[in-house]
N, C-alpha and C positions, 0 to 999 in steps of 0.2 A: 504494499501500499503505499503511495507516495505521499511525503509529507509537504504540509503546506507552510512556507515561512511564516512566522508570526508578524503582524503588522502593529505598528505603535498606533495606538486608537486616538491619541491626542492630537494627530495630524491626518487621521485616516481621511475624513470627508469633513470639510467646514461648512457652514451654512451663514449667508449674511443675515443681518438682522431683519430684512424686508422677506427673505425666505421662509426663516423661522415664523415671523408674525403671521404670514400667509398660511402656512402648512398647520399652525396651531389653531388658527381660525377656522379651517376646513376641518380639522378634528373635533372643534367643539360644535361645530355646526352639524355634523354628522353623529354627535354622541359616541366618540370613539376614546371613551377616557382610558383604557387599559391598553391602548396600541402605541405602536411606535413607527417612525417611517422607516420602511426598509429601502434602500438605495442598493440597486443591482445593475449588473449587465448581462446581456445575452446576446447568443448569436443572431446575427440579422441585420437588416438595415443596410442602406447603400455603401458604408464603409466598412463592414465586416462585423462590428459590435455595436450594440444599441443601448442606450441608458433606459433603466426603469425606475419607477418610484411607486411605492403603495404603502396603505397603511396595514399593518400587521400585529396581532395579538399573541403570535407565538414566536418563542425562541428555537432556534434550531442548533445543533451541535456543532460548535466551531464558529458561531456568529460572534463578531465583534459588536459590542453593545456599548454605547456611551451616550452622553448628553450635550447638546450644542445649543444654547440660547435658550434652555428650558424644554427643548424637545428631544425626546428618546430617539435614538438612531440605531438602526441595526444592518449590518454588511455582512454577507456570507463570505466564506474564505476565498472562493475563486475570484467573487467581484472585487474583494479588498485587493487583490493584486493589480488590478486595473484602476482602482479608484484613489490609491494612495495619494494624497495631496489635492485631489480634488476639490473645488468650491462651487457651491450650489447658489445662485441668486435667483431673486424673483424681480422682474422687470414688467412694469405696467405702463403702457402707451396708448395713444389714441387708436392704434391698431389691434389691443388687446393685451392681455398680459401673458406672462410665461415664465416657465423656469429656465434658466440658462445655467450648464454646466462649464466650468473652466477646468479643463483636466489636463495636467502636466505630463500625462502618461500617453496623451493622443498625438499622433505624428500626423494625422489629417482628420478632417471632421467633414461631415455632411453639412450643406449651406445652412440647414435648419438646425443643426447641433444636437440632433437626437441621435446621430449615430458617428463612430469614429473608428478608426483605425489604431491600434495599440502600437506603442513604441517596441522594437525588438520581437516582433511577432509574426510568424511566418504562416501563410495558409488562408488569411483573412482577404476579404474583397479589397480590390486596389482601385480607388476612385479613378486613378490616372488610366487604368486599362477598361474603361467603360461602365465602372460600376458607379459613377458618381449621380448626384442627384438629377443631373439632366438626362439620364437614362429611364427616369419613372422608376427606379428602384425602391424609393423609400417614401415616395408619396409626399413629400413635403413642399412640393410645388417649386422648388429651387432648380 
């Protein structure tokens, strides 16, 4: 069984005050008192991996669990490899609001920011080779 290196949860994922406030507000609105924000990556998207966030009331073996700005956050071990040092922000504009992830582990990203190609990883989609947003692969409209 392969071992997954431990990660420093103090800098695993950070959230801006705007992102924390928005997420805490959503949790309160949906009455999710015993939940945490689960941040993860999954295969797919036009750049190879895509970001995901959900509210979760279960802890799984190996999860990193920590608190940021009053918000409990969980990250599974596989996702932690790709999310170390990432920052989640919430931006509100006239065109609508949305979460933006700034990830130092991404060497390229989809135009909409929901998909990325990780640093030093082989076998994931290559935006340069026709897998970019313009090919219609991620549905972000870019």
